[in-house]
PyMOL Python script that loads the backbone (N, CA, C, O; Angstrom):
from pymol import cmd

cmd.read_pdbstr("""\
ATOM      1  N   MET A   1     111.666 120.686 113.548  1.00  0.00           N
ATOM      2  CA  MET A   1     111.618 119.033 113.210  1.00  0.00           C
ATOM      3  C   MET A   1     111.484 118.892 111.729  1.00  0.00           C
ATOM      4  O   MET A   1     110.392 119.190 111.245  1.00  0.00           O
ATOM      5  N   GLY A   2     112.495 118.458 110.895  1.00  0.00           N
ATOM      6  CA  GLY A   2     112.137 117.789 109.530  1.00  0.00           C
ATOM      7  C   GLY A   2     110.947 116.905 109.161  1.00  0.00           C
ATOM      8  O   GLY A   2     110.243 116.380 110.024  1.00  0.00           O
ATOM      9  N   ASP A   3     110.745 116.757 107.845  1.00  0.00           N
ATOM     10  CA  ASP A   3     110.125 115.652 107.402  1.00  0.00           C
ATOM     11  C   ASP A   3     110.171 114.408 107.766  1.00  0.00           C
ATOM     12  O   ASP A   3     109.173 113.691 107.829  1.00  0.00           O
ATOM     13  N   TYR A   4     111.487 113.996 108.072  1.00  0.00           N
ATOM     14  CA  TYR A   4     111.836 112.451 108.592  1.00  0.00           C
ATOM     15  C   TYR A   4     111.454 112.670 110.149  1.00  0.00           C
ATOM     16  O   TYR A   4     110.585 111.983 110.687  1.00  0.00           O
ATOM     17  N   GLN A   5     112.088 113.566 110.751  1.00  0.00           N
ATOM     18  CA  GLN A   5     111.271 113.475 112.265  1.00  0.00           C
ATOM     19  C   GLN A   5     110.325 113.375 112.324  1.00  0.00           C
ATOM     20  O   GLN A   5     109.947 112.493 113.096  1.00  0.00           O
ATOM     21  N   LYS A   6     109.264 114.168 111.586  1.00  0.00           N
ATOM     22  CA  LYS A   6     107.890 114.176 111.781  1.00  0.00           C
ATOM     23  C   LYS A   6     107.341 112.706 111.429  1.00  0.00           C
ATOM     24  O   LYS A   6     106.485 112.136 112.106  1.00  0.00           O
ATOM     25  N   ALA A   7     107.917 112.192 110.333  1.00  0.00           N
ATOM     26  CA  ALA A   7     107.194 111.002 110.098  1.00  0.00           C
ATOM     27  C   ALA A   7     107.466 109.693 111.033  1.00  0.00           C
ATOM     28  O   ALA A   7     106.677 108.758 111.170  1.00  0.00           O
ATOM     29  N   VAL A   8     108.797 109.824 111.672  1.00  0.00           N
ATOM     30  CA  VAL A   8     109.292 108.786 112.479  1.00  0.00           C
ATOM     31  C   VAL A   8     108.485 109.127 113.743  1.00  0.00           C
ATOM     32  O   VAL A   8     108.045 108.127 114.310  1.00  0.00           O
ATOM     33  N   MET A   9     108.177 110.348 114.336  1.00  0.00           N
ATOM     34  CA  MET A   9     107.665 110.652 115.693  1.00  0.00           C
ATOM     35  C   MET A   9     105.879 110.453 115.460  1.00  0.00           C
ATOM     36  O   MET A   9     105.139 110.102 116.379  1.00  0.00           O
ATOM     37  N   ASP A  10     105.490 110.701 114.307  1.00  0.00           N
ATOM     38  CA  ASP A  10     104.209 110.223 114.139  1.00  0.00           C
ATOM     39  C   ASP A  10     103.762 108.954 114.243  1.00  0.00           C
ATOM     40  O   ASP A  10     102.690 108.615 114.744  1.00  0.00           O
ATOM     41  N   GLY A  11     104.806 108.066 113.643  1.00  0.00           N
ATOM     42  CA  GLY A  11     104.939 106.688 113.625  1.00  0.00           C
ATOM     43  C   GLY A  11     104.882 106.110 115.142  1.00  0.00           C
ATOM     44  O   GLY A  11     104.097 105.231 115.497  1.00  0.00           O
ATOM     45  N   MET A  12     105.967 106.829 116.094  1.00  0.00           N
ATOM     46  CA  MET A  12     106.323 106.280 117.013  1.00  0.00           C
ATOM     47  C   MET A  12     105.097 106.533 118.219  1.00  0.00           C
ATOM     48  O   MET A  12     104.672 105.735 119.055  1.00  0.00           O
ATOM     49  N   LYS A  13     104.736 107.868 117.978  1.00  0.00           N
ATOM     50  CA  LYS A  13     103.085 107.845 118.889  1.00  0.00           C
ATOM     51  C   LYS A  13     102.120 107.161 118.483  1.00  0.00           C
ATOM     52  O   LYS A  13     101.199 107.026 119.289  1.00  0.00           O
ATOM     53  N   SER A  14     101.995 106.565 117.262  1.00  0.00           N
ATOM     54  CA  SER A  14     101.011 105.527 116.983  1.00  0.00           C
ATOM     55  C   SER A  14     101.054 104.135 117.231  1.00  0.00           C
ATOM     56  O   SER A  14     100.144 103.316 117.101  1.00  0.00           O
ATOM     57  N   MET A  15     102.462 103.933 117.679  1.00  0.00           N
ATOM     58  CA  MET A  15     102.831 102.628 118.027  1.00  0.00           C
ATOM     59  C   MET A  15     102.452 102.604 119.782  1.00  0.00           C
ATOM     60  O   MET A  15     101.722 101.840 120.412  1.00  0.00           O
ATOM     61  N   HIS A  16     103.112 103.538 120.140  1.00  0.00           N
ATOM     62  CA  HIS A  16     102.837 103.301 121.543  1.00  0.00           C
ATOM     63  C   HIS A  16     101.486 103.572 122.226  1.00  0.00           C
ATOM     64  O   HIS A  16     101.244 103.234 123.385  1.00  0.00           O
ATOM     65  N   ASP A  17     100.488 104.312 121.287  1.00  0.00           N
ATOM     66  CA  ASP A  17      99.131 104.487 121.614  1.00  0.00           C
ATOM     67  C   ASP A  17      98.672 102.691 121.383  1.00  0.00           C
ATOM     68  O   ASP A  17      97.864 102.184 122.161  1.00  0.00           O
ATOM     69  N   ASP A  18      99.296 101.870 120.242  1.00  0.00           N
ATOM     70  CA  ASP A  18      98.341 100.842 119.752  1.00  0.00           C
ATOM     71  C   ASP A  18      98.978  99.922 120.911  1.00  0.00           C
ATOM     72  O   ASP A  18      98.277  98.969 121.252  1.00  0.00           O
ATOM     73  N   MET A  19     100.195 100.079 121.550  1.00  0.00           N
ATOM     74  CA  MET A  19     100.706  99.154 122.340  1.00  0.00           C
ATOM     75  C   MET A  19      99.836  99.123 123.743  1.00  0.00           C
ATOM     76  O   MET A  19      99.406  98.217 124.457  1.00  0.00           O
ATOM     77  N   MET A  20      99.798 100.359 123.776  1.00  0.00           N
ATOM     78  CA  MET A  20      98.945 100.748 125.124  1.00  0.00           C
ATOM     79  C   MET A  20      97.711  99.921 125.064  1.00  0.00           C
ATOM     80  O   MET A  20      97.444  99.161 125.995  1.00  0.00           O
ATOM     81  N   THR A  21      96.978 100.019 124.066  1.00  0.00           N
ATOM     82  CA  THR A  21      95.647  99.435 123.552  1.00  0.00           C
ATOM     83  C   THR A  21      95.656  97.706 123.784  1.00  0.00           C
ATOM     84  O   THR A  21      94.825  96.960 124.301  1.00  0.00           O
ATOM     85  N   GLY A  22      96.905  97.468 123.192  1.00  0.00           N
ATOM     86  CA  GLY A  22      97.028  95.903 123.154  1.00  0.00           C
ATOM     87  C   GLY A  22      97.122  95.385 124.324  1.00  0.00           C
ATOM     88  O   GLY A  22      96.552  94.295 124.372  1.00  0.00           O
ATOM     89  N   MET A  23      97.631  95.725 125.353  1.00  0.00           N
ATOM     90  CA  MET A  23      97.933  95.350 126.757  1.00  0.00           C
ATOM     91  C   MET A  23      96.941  95.860 127.601  1.00  0.00           C
ATOM     92  O   MET A  23      97.252  96.079 128.772  1.00  0.00           O
ATOM     93  N   MET A  24      95.813  96.087 127.221  1.00  0.00           N
ATOM     94  CA  MET A  24      94.942  96.334 127.898  1.00  0.00           C
ATOM     95  C   MET A  24      93.885  94.927 128.090  1.00  0.00           C
ATOM     96  O   MET A  24      92.958  94.831 128.895  1.00  0.00           O
ATOM     97  N   GLN A  25      94.377  93.815 127.010  1.00  0.00           N
ATOM     98  CA  GLN A  25      93.529  92.823 127.013  1.00  0.00           C
ATOM     99  C   GLN A  25      93.801  91.799 128.406  1.00  0.00           C
ATOM    100  O   GLN A  25      94.852  91.628 129.023  1.00  0.00           O
ATOM    101  N   LYS A  26      92.805  91.359 128.578  1.00  0.00           N
ATOM    102  CA  LYS A  26      92.931  90.677 130.048  1.00  0.00           C
ATOM    103  C   LYS A  26      93.478  89.382 130.162  1.00  0.00           C
ATOM    104  O   LYS A  26      93.713  88.932 131.283  1.00  0.00           O
ATOM    105  N   ASP A  27      93.719  88.701 129.105  1.00  0.00           N
ATOM    106  CA  ASP A  27      94.413  87.355 129.282  1.00  0.00           C
ATOM    107  C   ASP A  27      96.157  87.879 128.521  1.00  0.00           C
ATOM    108  O   ASP A  27      96.291  88.264 127.359  1.00  0.00           O
ATOM    109  N   PRO A  28      97.231  87.756 129.484  1.00  0.00           N
ATOM    110  CA  PRO A  28      98.425  88.246 129.328  1.00  0.00           C
ATOM    111  C   PRO A  28      99.170  87.687 128.259  1.00  0.00           C
ATOM    112  O   PRO A  28     100.129  88.370 127.901  1.00  0.00           O
ATOM    113  N   ASP A  29      98.951  86.487 127.582  1.00  0.00           N
ATOM    114  CA  ASP A  29      99.376  86.068 126.509  1.00  0.00           C
ATOM    115  C   ASP A  29      98.915  87.088 125.674  1.00  0.00           C
ATOM    116  O   ASP A  29      99.702  87.833 125.091  1.00  0.00           O
ATOM    117  N   VAL A  30      97.524  87.194 125.556  1.00  0.00           N
ATOM    118  CA  VAL A  30      97.096  88.012 124.079  1.00  0.00           C
ATOM    119  C   VAL A  30      97.300  89.350 124.318  1.00  0.00           C
ATOM    120  O   VAL A  30      97.393  90.069 123.322  1.00  0.00           O
ATOM    121  N   ALA A  31      97.399  89.898 125.506  1.00  0.00           N
ATOM    122  CA  ALA A  31      98.040  91.158 125.669  1.00  0.00           C
ATOM    123  C   ALA A  31      99.456  91.375 125.231  1.00  0.00           C
ATOM    124  O   ALA A  31      99.750  92.467 124.745  1.00  0.00           O
ATOM    125  N   PHE A  32     100.396  90.399 125.363  1.00  0.00           N
ATOM    126  CA  PHE A  32     101.668  90.348 124.943  1.00  0.00           C
ATOM    127  C   PHE A  32     101.852  90.666 123.386  1.00  0.00           C
ATOM    128  O   PHE A  32     102.490  91.593 122.886  1.00  0.00           O
ATOM    129  N   VAL A  33     101.042  89.538 122.677  1.00  0.00           N
ATOM    130  CA  VAL A  33     101.247  89.417 121.269  1.00  0.00           C
ATOM    131  C   VAL A  33     100.320  90.680 120.677  1.00  0.00           C
ATOM    132  O   VAL A  33     100.509  91.007 119.506  1.00  0.00           O
ATOM    133  N   CYS A  34      99.574  91.212 121.274  1.00  0.00           N
ATOM    134  CA  CYS A  34      98.962  92.630 120.743  1.00  0.00           C
ATOM    135  C   CYS A  34      99.913  93.518 120.825  1.00  0.00           C
ATOM    136  O   CYS A  34     100.272  94.063 119.781  1.00  0.00           O
ATOM    137  N   GLY A  35     100.502  93.848 122.004  1.00  0.00           N
ATOM    138  CA  GLY A  35     101.504  94.703 121.799  1.00  0.00           C
ATOM    139  C   GLY A  35     102.606  94.686 121.044  1.00  0.00           C
ATOM    140  O   GLY A  35     103.061  95.711 120.535  1.00  0.00           O
ATOM    141  N   MET A  36     103.171  93.424 120.895  1.00  0.00           N
ATOM    142  CA  MET A  36     103.940  93.045 119.836  1.00  0.00           C
ATOM    143  C   MET A  36     103.745  93.281 118.520  1.00  0.00           C
ATOM    144  O   MET A  36     104.674  93.528 117.751  1.00  0.00           O
ATOM    145  N   ILE A  37     102.296  93.209 118.111  1.00  0.00           N
ATOM    146  CA  ILE A  37     102.116  93.350 116.852  1.00  0.00           C
ATOM    147  C   ILE A  37     102.023  95.045 116.425  1.00  0.00           C
ATOM    148  O   ILE A  37     102.231  95.518 115.308  1.00  0.00           O
ATOM    149  N   ALA A  38     101.700  95.676 117.502  1.00  0.00           N
ATOM    150  CA  ALA A  38     102.072  97.249 117.468  1.00  0.00           C
ATOM    151  C   ALA A  38     103.453  97.605 117.381  1.00  0.00           C
ATOM    152  O   ALA A  38     103.773  98.478 116.574  1.00  0.00           O
ATOM    153  N   HIS A  39     104.399  97.002 118.163  1.00  0.00           N
ATOM    154  CA  HIS A  39     105.692  97.179 118.233  1.00  0.00           C
ATOM    155  C   HIS A  39     106.431  96.768 116.614  1.00  0.00           C
ATOM    156  O   HIS A  39     107.359  97.380 116.085  1.00  0.00           O
ATOM    157  N   HIS A  40     105.907  95.901 116.216  1.00  0.00           N
ATOM    158  CA  HIS A  40     106.720  95.765 114.884  1.00  0.00           C
ATOM    159  C   HIS A  40     106.075  96.515 114.072  1.00  0.00           C
ATOM    160  O   HIS A  40     106.822  96.943 113.193  1.00  0.00           O
ATOM    161  N   MET A  41     104.855  96.915 113.964  1.00  0.00           N
ATOM    162  CA  MET A  41     104.028  98.057 113.045  1.00  0.00           C
ATOM    163  C   MET A  41     105.023  99.384 113.272  1.00  0.00           C
ATOM    164  O   MET A  41     105.095 100.231 112.381  1.00  0.00           O
ATOM    165  N   GLY A  42     105.451  99.459 113.967  1.00  0.00           N
ATOM    166  CA  GLY A  42     106.317 100.923 115.008  1.00  0.00           C
ATOM    167  C   GLY A  42     107.478 100.829 113.955  1.00  0.00           C
ATOM    168  O   GLY A  42     107.804 101.805 113.278  1.00  0.00           O
ATOM    169  N   ALA A  43     108.252  99.260 113.826  1.00  0.00           N
ATOM    170  CA  ALA A  43     109.390  99.056 113.182  1.00  0.00           C
ATOM    171  C   ALA A  43     109.246  99.278 111.469  1.00  0.00           C
ATOM    172  O   ALA A  43     110.127  99.695 110.717  1.00  0.00           O
ATOM    173  N   ILE A  44     107.843  98.860 111.110  1.00  0.00           N
ATOM    174  CA  ILE A  44     107.551  98.892 110.070  1.00  0.00           C
ATOM    175  C   ILE A  44     107.401 100.823 109.566  1.00  0.00           C
ATOM    176  O   ILE A  44     107.639 101.321 108.466  1.00  0.00           O
ATOM    177  N   ASN A  45     107.165 101.168 110.206  1.00  0.00           N
ATOM    178  CA  ASN A  45     106.693 102.711 109.971  1.00  0.00           C
ATOM    179  C   ASN A  45     107.916 103.785 110.035  1.00  0.00           C
ATOM    180  O   ASN A  45     107.927 104.826 109.378  1.00  0.00           O
ATOM    181  N   MET A  46     108.983 103.358 110.961  1.00  0.00           N
ATOM    182  CA  MET A  46     110.362 103.738 110.984  1.00  0.00           C
ATOM    183  C   MET A  46     111.069 103.593 109.733  1.00  0.00           C
ATOM    184  O   MET A  46     111.713 104.474 109.164  1.00  0.00           O
ATOM    185  N   SER A  47     110.833 102.027 109.237  1.00  0.00           N
ATOM    186  CA  SER A  47     111.588 101.829 108.059  1.00  0.00           C
ATOM    187  C   SER A  47     111.149 102.351 106.596  1.00  0.00           C
ATOM    188  O   SER A  47     111.825 102.604 105.599  1.00  0.00           O
ATOM    189  N   GLU A  48     109.970 102.409 106.805  1.00  0.00           N
ATOM    190  CA  GLU A  48     109.058 103.331 105.327  1.00  0.00           C
ATOM    191  C   GLU A  48     109.662 104.674 105.393  1.00  0.00           C
ATOM    192  O   GLU A  48     109.726 105.308 104.339  1.00  0.00           O
ATOM    193  N   ALA A  49     110.158 105.249 106.584  1.00  0.00           N
ATOM    194  CA  ALA A  49     110.601 106.833 106.724  1.00  0.00           C
ATOM    195  C   ALA A  49     111.958 106.681 106.217  1.00  0.00           C
ATOM    196  O   ALA A  49     112.421 107.485 105.408  1.00  0.00           O
ATOM    197  N   GLU A  50     112.579 105.738 106.636  1.00  0.00           N
ATOM    198  CA  GLU A  50     113.995 105.312 106.077  1.00  0.00           C
ATOM    199  C   GLU A  50     113.883 105.556 104.292  1.00  0.00           C
ATOM    200  O   GLU A  50     114.515 106.373 103.622  1.00  0.00           O
ATOM    201  N   LEU A  51     113.066 104.753 103.918  1.00  0.00           N
ATOM    202  CA  LEU A  51     112.980 104.356 102.515  1.00  0.00           C
ATOM    203  C   LEU A  51     112.578 105.580 102.125  1.00  0.00           C
ATOM    204  O   LEU A  51     113.434 105.990 101.341  1.00  0.00           O
ATOM    205  N   LYS A  52     111.690 106.412 102.266  1.00  0.00           N
ATOM    206  CA  LYS A  52     111.193 107.868 101.733  1.00  0.00           C
ATOM    207  C   LYS A  52     112.117 108.871 101.670  1.00  0.00           C
ATOM    208  O   LYS A  52     112.198 109.535 100.637  1.00  0.00           O
ATOM    209  N   TYR A  53     113.053 109.162 102.898  1.00  0.00           N
ATOM    210  CA  TYR A  53     113.883 110.134 103.378  1.00  0.00           C
ATOM    211  C   TYR A  53     115.364 109.721 103.334  1.00  0.00           C
ATOM    212  O   TYR A  53     116.137 110.608 102.972  1.00  0.00           O
ATOM    213  N   GLY A  54     116.027 108.203 103.725  1.00  0.00           N
ATOM    214  CA  GLY A  54     117.024 108.183 103.643  1.00  0.00           C
ATOM    215  C   GLY A  54     117.668 108.188 102.285  1.00  0.00           C
ATOM    216  O   GLY A  54     116.906 108.362 101.334  1.00  0.00           O
ATOM    217  N   ASP A  55     119.028 108.016 102.026  1.00  0.00           N
ATOM    218  CA  ASP A  55     119.719 108.022 101.228  1.00  0.00           C
ATOM    219  C   ASP A  55     121.139 107.156 100.796  1.00  0.00           C
ATOM    220  O   ASP A  55     121.900 107.214  99.830  1.00  0.00           O
ATOM    221  N   ASN A  56     121.084 106.429 101.884  1.00  0.00           N
ATOM    222  CA  ASN A  56     122.187 105.336 102.268  1.00  0.00           C
ATOM    223  C   ASN A  56     121.926 103.986 101.746  1.00  0.00           C
ATOM    224  O   ASN A  56     121.265 103.215 102.441  1.00  0.00           O
ATOM    225  N   LYS A  57     122.289 103.682 100.808  1.00  0.00           N
ATOM    226  CA  LYS A  57     121.807 102.162 100.265  1.00  0.00           C
ATOM    227  C   LYS A  57     121.861 100.999 101.115  1.00  0.00           C
ATOM    228  O   LYS A  57     121.083 100.082 100.851  1.00  0.00           O
ATOM    229  N   ALA A  58     122.653 100.882 102.096  1.00  0.00           N
ATOM    230  CA  ALA A  58     123.095  99.994 103.394  1.00  0.00           C
ATOM    231  C   ALA A  58     121.899 100.379 103.989  1.00  0.00           C
ATOM    232  O   ALA A  58     121.075  99.465 103.974  1.00  0.00           O
ATOM    233  N   ALA A  59     121.508 101.409 104.509  1.00  0.00           N
ATOM    234  CA  ALA A  59     120.225 101.476 105.428  1.00  0.00           C
ATOM    235  C   ALA A  59     119.059 101.468 104.814  1.00  0.00           C
ATOM    236  O   ALA A  59     118.084 101.182 105.510  1.00  0.00           O
ATOM    237  N   LYS A  60     118.854 101.764 103.420  1.00  0.00           N
ATOM    238  CA  LYS A  60     117.752 101.145 102.837  1.00  0.00           C
ATOM    239  C   LYS A  60     117.518  99.926 102.587  1.00  0.00           C
ATOM    240  O   LYS A  60     116.365  99.493 102.588  1.00  0.00           O
ATOM    241  N   ASP A  61     118.633  99.128 102.317  1.00  0.00           N
ATOM    242  CA  ASP A  61     118.285  97.345 102.698  1.00  0.00           C
ATOM    243  C   ASP A  61     117.969  97.125 104.018  1.00  0.00           C
ATOM    244  O   ASP A  61     117.012  96.437 104.376  1.00  0.00           O
ATOM    245  N   MET A  62     118.513  97.521 104.541  1.00  0.00           N
ATOM    246  CA  MET A  62     118.330  97.022 106.056  1.00  0.00           C
ATOM    247  C   MET A  62     116.610  97.164 106.049  1.00  0.00           C
ATOM    248  O   MET A  62     115.883  96.179 106.176  1.00  0.00           O
ATOM    249  N   ALA A  63     116.124  98.485 105.888  1.00  0.00           N
ATOM    250  CA  ALA A  63     114.879  98.811 106.327  1.00  0.00           C
ATOM    251  C   ALA A  63     113.511  98.071 105.158  1.00  0.00           C
ATOM    252  O   ALA A  63     112.281  98.070 105.212  1.00  0.00           O
ATOM    253  N   LYS A  64     114.328  97.620 104.372  1.00  0.00           N
ATOM    254  CA  LYS A  64     113.611  96.475 103.601  1.00  0.00           C
ATOM    255  C   LYS A  64     113.621  95.379 104.061  1.00  0.00           C
ATOM    256  O   LYS A  64     112.477  94.926 104.079  1.00  0.00           O
ATOM    257  N   LYS A  65     114.314  94.737 104.432  1.00  0.00           N
ATOM    258  CA  LYS A  65     114.578  93.318 105.243  1.00  0.00           C
ATOM    259  C   LYS A  65     113.565  93.508 106.622  1.00  0.00           C
ATOM    260  O   LYS A  65     112.961  92.546 107.096  1.00  0.00           O
ATOM    261  N   VAL A  66     113.474  94.885 107.188  1.00  0.00           N
ATOM    262  CA  VAL A  66     113.041  94.996 108.547  1.00  0.00           C
ATOM    263  C   VAL A  66     111.319  94.710 108.225  1.00  0.00           C
ATOM    264  O   VAL A  66     110.560  94.162 109.024  1.00  0.00           O
ATOM    265  N   ILE A  67     110.924  95.238 106.829  1.00  0.00           N
ATOM    266  CA  ILE A  67     109.507  95.560 106.420  1.00  0.00           C
ATOM    267  C   ILE A  67     109.488  93.914 106.449  1.00  0.00           C
ATOM    268  O   ILE A  67     108.937  93.182 107.271  1.00  0.00           O
ATOM    269  N   ALA A  68     110.084  93.646 105.559  1.00  0.00           N
ATOM    270  CA  ALA A  68     109.916  92.007 105.150  1.00  0.00           C
ATOM    271  C   ALA A  68     109.600  91.141 106.187  1.00  0.00           C
ATOM    272  O   ALA A  68     108.526  90.543 106.121  1.00  0.00           O
ATOM    273  N   ALA A  69     110.479  90.930 107.313  1.00  0.00           N
ATOM    274  CA  ALA A  69     110.461  90.284 108.472  1.00  0.00           C
ATOM    275  C   ALA A  69     109.202  90.564 109.325  1.00  0.00           C
ATOM    276  O   ALA A  69     108.541  89.566 109.613  1.00  0.00           O
ATOM    277  N   GLN A  70     108.797  91.672 109.744  1.00  0.00           N
ATOM    278  CA  GLN A  70     108.167  92.339 110.421  1.00  0.00           C
ATOM    279  C   GLN A  70     106.649  91.857 110.132  1.00  0.00           C
ATOM    280  O   GLN A  70     105.843  91.356 110.917  1.00  0.00           O
ATOM    281  N   LYS A  71     106.521  92.152 108.821  1.00  0.00           N
ATOM    282  CA  LYS A  71     105.119  91.688 108.138  1.00  0.00           C
ATOM    283  C   LYS A  71     104.863  90.204 108.322  1.00  0.00           C
ATOM    284  O   LYS A  71     103.767  89.777 108.685  1.00  0.00           O
ATOM    285  N   LYS A  72     105.762  89.540 108.097  1.00  0.00           N
ATOM    286  CA  LYS A  72     105.683  87.989 108.328  1.00  0.00           C
ATOM    287  C   LYS A  72     105.785  87.779 109.747  1.00  0.00           C
ATOM    288  O   LYS A  72     105.201  86.737 110.042  1.00  0.00           O
ATOM    289  N   GLU A  73     106.155  88.197 110.473  1.00  0.00           N
ATOM    290  CA  GLU A  73     105.806  88.302 112.028  1.00  0.00           C
ATOM    291  C   GLU A  73     104.613  88.609 112.448  1.00  0.00           C
ATOM    292  O   GLU A  73     104.003  88.043 113.355  1.00  0.00           O
ATOM    293  N   ILE A  74     104.213  89.610 111.730  1.00  0.00           N
ATOM    294  CA  ILE A  74     102.555  90.260 112.194  1.00  0.00           C
ATOM    295  C   ILE A  74     101.728  89.305 111.743  1.00  0.00           C
ATOM    296  O   ILE A  74     100.876  88.857 112.511  1.00  0.00           O
ATOM    297  N   ALA A  75     101.838  88.814 110.378  1.00  0.00           N
ATOM    298  CA  ALA A  75     100.844  87.911 110.088  1.00  0.00           C
ATOM    299  C   ALA A  75     100.623  86.585 110.850  1.00  0.00           C
ATOM    300  O   ALA A  75      99.491  86.123 110.993  1.00  0.00           O
ATOM    301  N   TYR A  76     101.729  85.985 111.333  1.00  0.00           N
ATOM    302  CA  TYR A  76     102.422  84.928 112.167  1.00  0.00           C
ATOM    303  C   TYR A  76     101.340  85.292 113.784  1.00  0.00           C
ATOM    304  O   TYR A  76     100.644  84.510 114.431  1.00  0.00           O
ATOM    305  N   MET A  77     101.590  86.695 113.982  1.00  0.00           N
ATOM    306  CA  MET A  77     100.822  86.791 115.475  1.00  0.00           C
ATOM    307  C   MET A  77      99.446  87.479 115.365  1.00  0.00           C
ATOM    308  O   MET A  77      98.835  87.823 116.376  1.00  0.00           O
ATOM    309  N   ALA A  78      98.902  87.702 113.941  1.00  0.00           N
ATOM    310  CA  ALA A  78      97.593  88.134 114.021  1.00  0.00           C
ATOM    311  C   ALA A  78      96.723  86.585 113.798  1.00  0.00           C
ATOM    312  O   ALA A  78      95.508  86.530 113.989  1.00  0.00           O
ATOM    313  N   LYS A  79      97.364  85.628 113.462  1.00  0.00           N
ATOM    314  CA  LYS A  79      96.543  84.485 113.056  1.00  0.00           C
ATOM    315  C   LYS A  79      96.660  83.508 114.734  1.00  0.00           C
ATOM    316  O   LYS A  79      96.055  82.467 114.992  1.00  0.00           O
ATOM    317  N   TRP A  80      97.501  84.169 115.529  1.00  0.00           N
ATOM    318  CA  TRP A  80      97.962  83.284 116.436  1.00  0.00           C
ATOM    319  C   TRP A  80      96.426  84.075 117.664  1.00  0.00           C
ATOM    320  O   TRP A  80      95.673  83.389 118.356  1.00  0.00           O
ATOM    321  N   VAL A  81      96.409  85.468 117.558  1.00  0.00           N
ATOM    322  CA  VAL A  81      95.693  86.297 118.300  1.00  0.00           C
ATOM    323  C   VAL A  81      94.091  85.924 117.729  1.00  0.00           C
ATOM    324  O   VAL A  81      93.198  86.026 118.570  1.00  0.00           O
ATOM    325  N   GLU A  82      93.763  85.559 116.532  1.00  0.00           N
ATOM    326  CA  GLU A  82      92.604  85.296 116.033  1.00  0.00           C
ATOM    327  C   GLU A  82      92.256  83.900 116.602  1.00  0.00           C
ATOM    328  O   GLU A  82      91.134  83.752 117.087  1.00  0.00           O
ATOM    329  N   LYS A  83      93.077  82.920 116.586  1.00  0.00           N
ATOM    330  CA  LYS A  83      92.776  81.651 117.127  1.00  0.00           C
ATOM    331  C   LYS A  83      92.474  81.952 119.020  1.00  0.00           C
ATOM    332  O   LYS A  83      91.447  81.706 119.652  1.00  0.00           O
ATOM    333  N   GLU A  84      93.527  82.434 119.424  1.00  0.00           N
ATOM    334  CA  GLU A  84      93.550  81.992 120.905  1.00  0.00           C
ATOM    335  C   GLU A  84      92.795  83.272 121.569  1.00  0.00           C
ATOM    336  O   GLU A  84      92.824  83.224 122.799  1.00  0.00           O
ATOM    337  N   ALA A  85      92.083  84.479 120.994  1.00  0.00           N
ATOM    338  CA  ALA A  85      91.694  85.359 122.025  1.00  0.00           C
ATOM    339  C   ALA A  85      90.368  84.837 122.286  1.00  0.00           C
ATOM    340  O   ALA A  85      89.711  84.208 121.458  1.00  0.00           O
ATOM    341  N   LYS A  86      89.994  85.119 123.471  1.00  0.00           N
ATOM    342  CA  LYS A  86      88.569  84.578 123.718  1.00  0.00           C
ATOM    343  C   LYS A  86      87.622  85.733 124.011  1.00  0.00           C
ATOM    344  O   LYS A  86      86.432  85.513 124.236  1.00  0.00           O
TER     345      LYS A  86
END
""", "prot")
cmd.dss("prot")
cmd.show_as("cartoon", "prot")
cmd.util.cbc("prot")
cmd.orient("prot")
């Protein structure tokens, strides 16, 4: 396995572990949002690996857009969890 594959696989494992932890919340709405935060973090991890190892400008531009969009959504969801989690 190359460095790119290792980086992506490590990020995916972390994402899956964090999603499973998020889904353990009693409140289904909170569980959903916690799982989605982890899912979005996985997209950021994959995009960061593309930026580090990729060489295609269009793919790198997509990765940058994914990072910006996912960070914005994570911030929104984190505020929601902070307010709604009981």
